[in-house]
C-alpha positions in Angstrom: 15.8 19.6 -12.8 17.1 20.7 -9.8 19.4 17.7 -8.6 21.4 18.5 -11.8 22.4 21.9 -11.5 25.9 21.2 -10.2 26.3 19.4 -13.5 25.2 22.4 -15.3 27.9 24.3 -13.3 30.8 22.2 -13.8 29.8 21.4 -17.6 29.9 25.1 -18.4 33.3 25.5 -16.8 34.6 22.9 -18.6 33.4 24.1 -21.9 34.8 27.5 -21.0 38.1 26.3 -20.3 38.4 24.1 -23.4 36.8 26.9 -25.6 39.6 29.4 -24.1 42.4 27.0 -23.7 42.6 27.6 -20.0 44.0 24.1 -18.5 43.4 25.2 -14.7 39.5 25.3 -15.6 39.9 22.0 -17.5 41.5 20.6 -14.4 39.3 21.6 -12.1 36.1 21.1 -13.8 36.6 17.9 -16.1 37.4 15.3 -13.1 34.2 16.2 -11.7 31.6 15.5 -14.7 31.1 11.9 -14.1 31.2 12.1 -10.5 28.4 14.6 -10.1 26.5 12.4 -12.6 27.0 9.3 -10.0 26.0 11.3 -7.0 22.6 11.9 -8.7 22.2 8.2 -10.1 23.0 7.0 -6.5 20.5 9.6 -5.1 17.7 8.3 -7.6 18.5 4.6 -8.0 20.0 3.9 -4.0 22.3 1.1 -5.6 25.5 0.4 -7.5 25.0 -0.9 -11.0 26.8 -1.1 -13.8 26.0 2.4 -15.0 27.6 3.7 -11.8 30.6 1.6 -12.3 30.9 2.9 -15.5 31.1 6.5 -14.4 33.7 5.6 -11.9 35.6 4.3 -14.5 34.9 7.5 -16.8 36.2 9.8 -13.9 39.4 7.6 -13.9 39.6 8.1 -17.9 39.0 12.1 -17.7 42.1 12.3 -15.6 44.2 10.1 -17.3 43.5 12.1 -20.5 44.0 15.7 -19.0 47.7 14.3 -19.5 49.8 14.6 -22.9 51.6 11.4 -24.3 50.5 8.0 -25.6 50.9 6.1 -22.7 48.0 8.4 -20.9 45.9 8.1 -24.1 46.2 4.2 -23.5 45.5 4.5 -20.0 42.6 6.4 -20.4 41.1 4.5 -23.4 41.5 1.4 -20.8 39.6 3.3 -18.4 37.0 4.1 -20.9 36.9 0.6 -21.9 35.4 0.0 -18.3 33.1 2.3 -18.6 31.9 1.0 -21.9 31.6 -2.6 -20.6 29.7 -1.1 -17.3 27.0 0.6 -19.4 26.9 -2.6 -21.8 26.3 -5.2 -19.2 23.9 -2.7 -17.2 21.9 -2.1 -20.6 21.7 -5.8 -21.6 20.3 -6.6 -18.1 17.9 -4.4 -18.7 16.1 -5.0 -21.9 17.8 -6.6 -25.5 18.0 -4.1 -27.8 16.7 -4.1 -31.3 18.8 -6.4 -33.8 18.5 -3.7 -36.5 20.4 -1.6 -34.0 23.1 -4.1 -33.4 23.3 -4.5 -37.0 23.6 -1.1 -37.8 26.4 -0.2 -35.2 28.3 -3.0 -36.3 28.3 -1.7 -39.8 29.3 1.5 -38.4 32.4 -0.1 -36.5 33.6 -2.0 -39.2 33.2 0.9 -41.5 34.9 3.1 -39.6 37.8 0.8 -38.6 38.6 0.0 -42.1 38.7 3.7 -43.1 41.0 4.6 -40.3 42.9 1.4 -40.1 46.3 2.5 -42.1 46.3 6.1 -40.3 46.1 4.8 -36.5 49.5 2.9 -36.9 50.2 1.0 -33.8 46.9 2.6 -32.2 45.0 0.0 -34.5 44.5 -2.8 -32.2 43.7 -0.8 -29.1 41.0 1.1 -31.1 39.6 -1.7 -33.1 38.7 -3.3 -29.7 37.8 -0.2 -27.9 35.5 0.9 -30.7 33.8 -2.6 -30.8 32.7 -2.0 -26.9 31.5 1.2 -27.5 29.6 0.2 -30.7 28.1 -2.2 -28.5 27.2 -0.2 -25.5 25.5 2.4 -28.1 23.6 -0.4 -29.7 22.3 -1.9 -26.4 21.4 1.9 -25.2 18.7 1.7 -27.9 16.7 -0.9 -25.7 16.9 1.2 -22.4 15.2 4.6 -23.5 15.1 7.1 -26.5 17.3 9.4 -24.3 19.9 6.9 -23.6 19.9 5.9 -27.0 20.9 9.5 -28.3 23.6 9.2 -25.4 24.8 6.0 -26.7 25.3 7.7 -30.2 26.9 10.9 -29.1 29.6 9.0 -27.0 30.1 7.2 -30.1 30.6 10.3 -32.3 32.7 11.8 -29.7 34.8 9.1 -29.6 35.0 8.9 -33.5 36.0 12.6 -33.6 39.0 11.6 -31.5 39.8 8.7 -33.2 39.9 11.1 -36.9 42.4 13.3 -34.6 44.7 10.0 -33.5 44.7 9.5 -37.5 45.8 12.7 -38.6 42.4 14.5 -39.0 41.5 17.4 -37.1 38.2 19.1 -37.4 37.5 22.5 -36.9 36.3 23.2 -33.2 37.9 19.9 -32.4 38.2 20.1 -29.0 35.1 21.7 -27.7 33.1 19.3 -30.3 34.4 16.5 -28.6 33.8 17.8 -25.3 30.5 18.9 -25.7 29.2 15.6 -27.3 30.9 13.7 -24.5 29.5 15.7 -21.7 25.9 15.8 -23.6 26.6 11.9 -23.7 27.2 11.3 -20.2 24.2 13.3 -19.4 21.9 11.7 -21.6 22.7 7.9 -20.8 22.6 8.6 -17.0 19.3 10.4 -16.6 18.1 8.0 -19.7 18.9 5.0 -17.5 17.8 6.5 -14.6 14.3 7.2 -15.9 14.2 4.1 -17.5 14.7 1.9 -14.3 11.9 3.7 -12.7 12.8 6.2 -10.4 13.8 9.6 -11.8 11.3 12.2 -12.9 10.8 12.3 -16.7 11.7 15.9 -17.0 15.6 16.5 -16.9 16.7 20.0 -16.7 20.0 21.5 -16.8 22.3 22.6 -19.5 22.7 20.6 -22.8 25.2 17.7 -22.4 28.4 18.0 -23.4 31.9 14.7 -23.9 38.8 11.9 -24.9 42.1 12.7 -26.1 44.2 11.0 -28.3 47.7 12.3 -28.3 47.3 16.0 -28.7 43.6 15.4 -28.5 41.0 17.1 -26.5 38.9 15.0 -24.2 
C-alpha cells in the first residue's frame, strides 16, 4: 500500500547495508525503520497506544544496538523490553489470546533458556526476563490477527538468532537473517494491529518485512 513505500525504501537500504557490511548505510537506515512505521500507525489510528509506544522503544533499541559492547547490548535489550511490554499491553486490551498459544510459547521459552543457559554466562538473567516478555507478546499477538501473530513469531525468531549468537553459535548469514526477520516482524505487527483495530486497509503493499545484536551480533 502506498503509505508504506517509505518503509520499503528504508528496509531495502538497511538490508543492503547489512548484506554488504556497509556501516554507514546501517546507521542511515536502521534508526528510521520503527519511526516510519510509527508515522504510518499514527496516520491510521490517530492515537497513541501501546504499539506506538513500543515502536518508540524500538527506535531507541535500534540505535543502541548499532554500538558495540555488552553495555550497548544490555541497553538495547532494555529498550526492546519496553517494546515488548508496549505491544503486550495493547494486545491484551484488545483480546485475550488462546490458552494453547500461551502454553506453547511458554514451553518454547523454557526450552530455549534451558538449552542456552550455560552458554549465556552473565547474560542469563537479562535474557531470561526479556525472553519471557517476548514470548508473552508473541502469544498475545495470536489474539489480534493472523498477520500480527506471524509478526510476533518472527520477532521471537529474530531474537532467538541473537541469543544463539550470544551463546557462541553463529549461523551462516546470521546478520542478514536477524535483520530480515526483525524488519518483517515490525511491519507485520504494526499493520496487523492497525488492520485489527479497524482503520487500516486489508492489503499491505511494500517489501517483505525484515527485524538486535548481541555483542558482535547483527541487529
